[in-house]
BAFI-3210 file (N, C-alpha, C; in Angstrom, 3 decimals, decimal comma, padded with zeros to 6 digits):
// residues 124
n [1|2|3|4|5|6|7|8|9|10|11|12|13|14|15|16|17|18|19|20|21|22|23|24|25|26|27|28|29|30|31|32|33|34|35|36|37|38|39|40|41|42|43|44|45|46|47|48|49|50|51|52|53|54|55|56|57|58|59|60|61|62|63|64|65|66|67|68|69|70|71|72|73|74|75|76|77|78|79|80|81|82|83|84|85|86|87|88|89|90|91|92|93|94|95|96|97|98|99|100|101|102|103|104|105|106|107|108|109|110|111|112|113|114|115|116|117|118|119|120|121|122|123|124]
n.u [027,913|026,073|022,492|020,468|018,853|015,438|012,715|010,632|007,713|004,252|001,568|-002,093|-002,890|-001,097|-001,270|-003,903|-003,430|-002,266|-002,384|-004,813|-003,465|-001,081|-001,674|-002,699|-000,208|001,028|-000,561|-000,453|002,170|002,263|000,321|001,703|003,519|003,811|002,347|004,429|006,857|006,909|007,429|009,798|011,651|011,221|013,147|014,167|013,071|015,407|017,160|016,376|013,969|012,652|012,282|010,807|008,618|007,937|007,428|005,145|003,391|003,131|001,670|-000,821|-002,048|-004,480|-005,809|-004,036|-005,071|-005,418|-005,234|-006,388|-008,834|-012,161|-014,150|-017,693|-020,905|-024,285|-027,497|-029,909|-032,655|-034,527|-035,285|-034,040|-031,459|-031,490|-031,604|-029,240|-027,450|-027,888|-027,474|-024,623|-023,584|-024,514|-022,847|-020,330|-018,965|-018,029|-020,171|-019,498|-017,913|-019,914|-021,503|-019,344|-018,946|-021,482|-021,483|-019,287|-020,134|-022,635|-020,982|-019,515|-021,029|-023,540|-026,499|-028,926|-028,225|-026,083|-025,545|-028,457|-031,008|-031,528|-034,781|-036,870|-035,070|-034,161|-032,332|-032,261]
n.v [-013,434|-013,009|-012,659|-014,500|-013,367|-013,155|-014,974|-012,570|-011,659|-012,477|-010,629|-010,113|-008,840|-009,840|-012,360|-012,501|-011,552|-013,612|-016,452|-019,030|-021,462|-020,768|-020,083|-022,486|-024,081|-022,613|-023,187|-026,111|-026,221|-025,129|-026,600|-029,103|-029,419|-030,276|-028,646|-028,866|-029,292|-027,018|-025,224|-026,123|-025,477|-022,618|-019,669|-018,114|-014,711|-011,765|-009,868|-007,012|-007,361|-008,425|-006,337|-004,674|-006,148|-006,084|-003,362|-002,961|-004,526|-003,227|-001,029|-002,118|-002,511|-002,085|001,502|003,851|004,935|007,935|011,301|010,744|009,509|007,829|004,879|005,003|004,302|005,159|006,022|006,533|008,024|006,064|007,061|009,411|008,319|007,120|009,348|010,475|008,601|008,691|011,204|011,335|009,536|010,577|012,820|011,671|010,823|009,576|008,071|008,707|011,024|012,887|012,708|013,619|016,045|017,572|017,310|019,096|021,494|021,982|022,258|024,620|026,834|026,368|024,679|026,046|028,536|030,852|030,950|030,067|027,775|024,203|023,133|022,498|022,147|022,526|024,298|023,487]
n.w [-022,462|-025,446|-025,765|-028,097|-030,963|-030,773|-032,513|-034,551|-033,294|-034,289|-035,417|-035,038|-037,361|-039,218|-039,293|-040,206|-042,571|-044,078|-046,224|-046,545|-046,767|-045,576|-042,804|-042,223|-042,177|-040,176|-037,781|-037,673|-037,034|-034,464|-033,285|-033,133|-031,080|-027,792|-024,927|-022,664|-024,367|-025,472|-023,163|-022,513|-024,430|-024,203|-023,040|-020,425|-019,197|-019,834|-017,902|-018,424|-019,592|-017,209|-015,780|-017,218|-017,188|-014,593|-014,055|-015,777|-014,250|-012,106|-012,716|-013,160|-010,703|-007,928|-007,810|-005,761|-002,628|-002,785|-001,222|001,160|000,723|001,293|001,374|001,380|002,554|001,693|001,715|-000,757|-002,491|-004,902|-007,214|-007,248|-007,470|-010,050|-011,602|-011,007|-011,905|-014,699|-015,161|-014,856|-016,726|-019,130|-018,938|-019,040|-016,600|-013,555|-010,946|-008,249|-008,668|-009,364|-006,954|-005,286|-006,339|-005,988|-003,355|-002,492|-003,538|-001,730|000,555|-000,055|-000,783|000,218|-000,131|-000,311|-000,711|000,618|004,256|004,353|005,742|005,802|004,748|007,126|009,169|012,377|014,639|017,489]
ca.u [027,382|024,845|021,284|020,180|017,500|014,300|011,861|009,560|006,341|003,268|000,424|-003,157|-003,141|-000,201|-002,065|-005,120|-003,187|-001,639|-003,291|-005,303|-002,560|000,091|-002,133|-002,835|000,972|001,413|-001,378|000,022|003,545|001,860|-000,250|002,519|004,408|003,046|002,897|005,689|007,729|007,031|007,956|011,226|012,248|011,141|013,800|013,993|013,347|016,465|017,102|015,623|012,481|012,077|012,294|009,830|007,396|007,554|006,964|003,758|002,612|002,820|000,500|-002,191|-002,682|-005,379|-005,282|-003,880|-006,214|-004,734|-005,965|-007,171|-010,348|-012,553|-015,450|-018,648|-022,226|-025,067|-028,838|-030,165|-034,077|-034,306|-035,615|-032,947|-030,195|-031,517|-031,429|-027,770|-026,691|-028,161|-026,820|-023,215|-023,499|-024,457|-021,589|-018,952|-018,396|-018,415|-021,265|-018,734|-017,401|-021,012|-021,684|-018,395|-019,094|-022,546|-021,100|-018,458|-021,211|-023,033|-020,307|-018,829|-021,970|-024,786|-027,442|-029,962|-027,702|-025,343|-026,369|-029,582|-030,813|-032,153|-036,096|-037,370|-034,052|-034,336|-031,086|-032,566]
ca.v [-013,979|-012,039|-013,667|-014,712|-012,673|-014,017|-014,442|-011,670|-012,276|-012,519|-010,017|-010,441|-008,309|-010,642|-013,615|-012,252|-011,301|-014,933|-017,188|-019,986|-022,460|-020,234|-020,266|-023,833|-024,376|-022,192|-023,923|-027,350|-026,130|-024,709|-027,963|-030,176|-029,618|-030,274|-027,402|-029,037|-028,947|-025,295|-024,708|-026,653|-024,600|-021,323|-018,935|-017,170|-013,359|-011,147|-008,825|-005,916|-007,833|-008,755|-004,897|-004,210|-006,831|-005,701|-001,859|-003,028|-005,356|-002,294|-000,062|-002,921|-002,733|-001,049|002,773|004,139|005,719|009,343|012,296|010,283|009,169|006,743|004,231|005,018|003,679|006,098|005,757|007,529|007,533|005,263|007,897|010,312|007,569|006,987|010,431|010,913|007,831|009,124|012,442|011,161|008,568|011,695|013,886|011,041|011,124|008,289|008,298|009,104|012,246|013,625|013,085|014,520|017,520|018,007|017,880|020,337|022,624|022,273|022,808|026,015|027,662|025,936|024,108|027,042|029,950|031,178|031,274|029,545|026,499|023,141|023,189|021,555|022,100|023,427|024,142|023,337]
ca.w [-023,585|-025,726|-025,959|-029,489|-031,076|-030,755|-033,731|-034,556|-032,885|-035,093|-034,800|-035,423|-038,670|-039,943|-039,398|-041,102|-044,099|-044,548|-047,234|-045,812|-046,614|-044,705|-041,498|-041,941|-041,896|-038,746|-036,881|-037,734|-036,259|-033,091|-032,395|-033,423|-030,121|-026,433|-023,956|-022,032|-025,071|-025,565|-022,027|-022,380|-025,420|-023,663|-022,463|-019,137|-019,693|-019,363|-016,856|-018,971|-019,727|-016,059|-014,978|-018,071|-016,561|-013,230|-014,273|-016,237|-013,205|-010,973|-013,312|-013,045|-009,422|-007,696|-007,799|-004,649|-001,983|-002,262|-000,431|002,288|000,287|002,087|000,783|002,469|002,081|001,802|001,279|-001,736|-003,042|-006,089|-008,536|-007,413|-007,855|-011,347|-012,184|-010,999|-012,900|-015,842|-015,459|-014,874|-017,857|-020,237|-018,838|-018,932|-015,249|-012,450|-010,051|-007,247|-009,024|-009,561|-005,573|-004,709|-007,023|-005,099|-001,876|-002,562|-003,750|-000,795|001,244|-000,411|-000,812|000,736|-001,207|-000,514|-000,684|001,852|005,101|004,528|006,498|005,178|004,999|007,974|010,047|013,519|015,390|018,764]
c.u [026,113|023,774|021,005|018,980|016,344|013,328|010,822|008,350|005,024|002,093|-000,877|-003,460|-002,283|-000,891|-003,378|-004,834|-002,563|-002,889|-003,746|-004,280|-001,339|-000,541|-002,372|-001,397|001,329|000,628|-000,842|001,430|003,246|001,135|000,535|003,363|003,578|003,203|004,180|006,899|008,070|007,898|009,540|012,088|012,347|012,410|013,365|014,026|014,742|016,215|016,129|014,120|011,609|011,647|010,994|008,483|006,921|006,947|005,530|002,939|002,239|001,785|-000,751|-002,942|-003,727|-005,045|-005,186|-004,986|-005,485|-005,862|-006,951|-008,780|-010,853|-013,801|-016,257|-019,932|-023,187|-026,399|-029,459|-031,679|-033,727|-034,194|-034,190|-031,420|-030,410|-031,224|-029,843|-026,913|-026,893|-027,445|-025,269|-022,772|-023,446|-023,294|-020,259|-018,404|-018,768|-019,435|-020,488|-018,138|-018,688|-021,346|-020,557|-018,509|-020,244|-022,107|-020,199|-019,244|-021,938|-022,268|-019,501|-019,871|-023,380|-025,910|-028,604|-029,633|-026,953|-026,171|-028,105|-029,818|-031,703|-033,774|-036,301|-036,213|-034,347|-032,959|-031,300|-032,527]
c.v [-013,309|-013,006|-013,410|-013,837|-013,649|-013,684|-013,599|-012,245|-011,728|-011,610|-010,529|-010,217|-009,193|-011,892|-013,630|-012,072|-012,701|-015,541|-018,303|-021,231|-022,062|-020,524|-021,672|-024,529|-024,042|-022,812|-025,329|-027,387|-025,937|-025,960|-029,171|-030,443|-029,585|-029,251|-027,565|-028,935|-027,650|-024,781|-025,075|-025,723|-023,131|-020,691|-017,996|-015,598|-012,652|-010,053|-007,581|-006,241|-007,992|-007,444|-004,244|-004,669|-006,245|-004,221|-002,179|-003,708|-004,193|-001,442|-000,929|-003,190|-001,695|000,313|003,027|005,082|007,035|010,410|011,753|009,955|008,049|006,254|004,318|004,328|004,707|005,525|006,886|007,006|006,900|006,181|008,969|009,578|007,332|008,107|010,863|010,080|008,080|010,214|012,034|010,331|009,708|012,673|013,032|011,026|009,732|008,930|009,174|010,451|013,222|013,906|013,757|016,099|018,358|018,303|018,910|021,544|023,153|022,996|024,324|027,011|027,591|025,620|025,115|028,351|030,033|031,406|030,733|028,297|025,398|023,040|022,078|021,387|023,114|023,329|023,530|021,889]
c.w [-024,069|-026,242|-027,523|-029,877|-031,467|-032,274|-033,884|-034,269|-033,875|-034,656|-035,681|-037,129|-039,686|-040,234|-040,352|-042,605|-044,947|-045,059|-046,195|-045,672|-045,610|-043,195|-041,230|-041,386|-040,364|-037,604|-036,709|-036,628|-034,690|-032,376|-032,433|-032,020|-028,607|-025,750|-023,216|-022,800|-025,304|-024,222|-021,856|-023,260|-024,977|-022,911|-021,297|-019,706|-018,983|-018,677|-017,302|-019,142|-018,448|-015,397|-015,870|-017,506|-015,374|-013,125|-014,691|-014,845|-012,385|-011,416|-013,259|-011,733|-009,244|-007,794|-006,117|-003,963|-001,736|-001,753|000,570|001,942|000,925|001,248|002,026|001,788|002,493|001,119|000,421|-002,272|-004,513|-007,271|-008,550|-007,787|-009,188|-012,115|-012,036|-011,835|-014,202|-016,224|-015,788|-015,993|-018,990|-020,318|-018,588|-017,752|-014,347|-011,532|-008,826|-007,469|-009,107|-007,634|-004,993|-005,154|-006,126|-003,777|-001,602|-002,684|-002,487|000,288|001,222|-000,346|-000,295|-000,361|-001,561|-000,160|000,858|003,047|005,504|005,399|005,635|005,555|006,167|009,262|011,008|014,406|016,968|019,112]
res [m|k|r|q|q|r|e|e|e|l|t|g|r|q|i|d|a|m|t|p|a|q|r|q|k|l|f|e|e|l|e|g|t|s|p|e|e|r|w|a|k|a|e|s|p|s|a|a|e|r|r|r|q|m|r|a|a|k|g|m|s|q|p|k|n|r|n|g|k|r|h|i|s|i|t|v|e|a|d|l|l|r|r|a|e|d|f|s|r|r|n|h|m|k|r|s|e|l|f|t|l|g|l|q|k|v|l|a|e|g|a|w|g|r|g|a|r|r|p|g|f|s|p|d]
***
């Protein structure tokens, strides 16, 4: 048995385009029934609608932790952190992206050039 076509849902623009009398009539119709009556008249979703809802729900979950990413806690001077946050905001990037780029740069070429040591560092 084929499902009956549902009434077309109203959009905000359609409601805004209504005259005040039309809007009042709509609100009276909606307020004229209790939530229990509306639930009783509601139909359960079709299989296709349930699949669509499940796909949408999957997309709303937390992003997966790909590439073995881990959350860490670091201590940064307040002024340096403020400068980093300002820079990341101006460049439309997350703070973690900025720290990742900086760490990659240090690991790739060394902050003080290839082969150079950090000031105050002694290998002893």
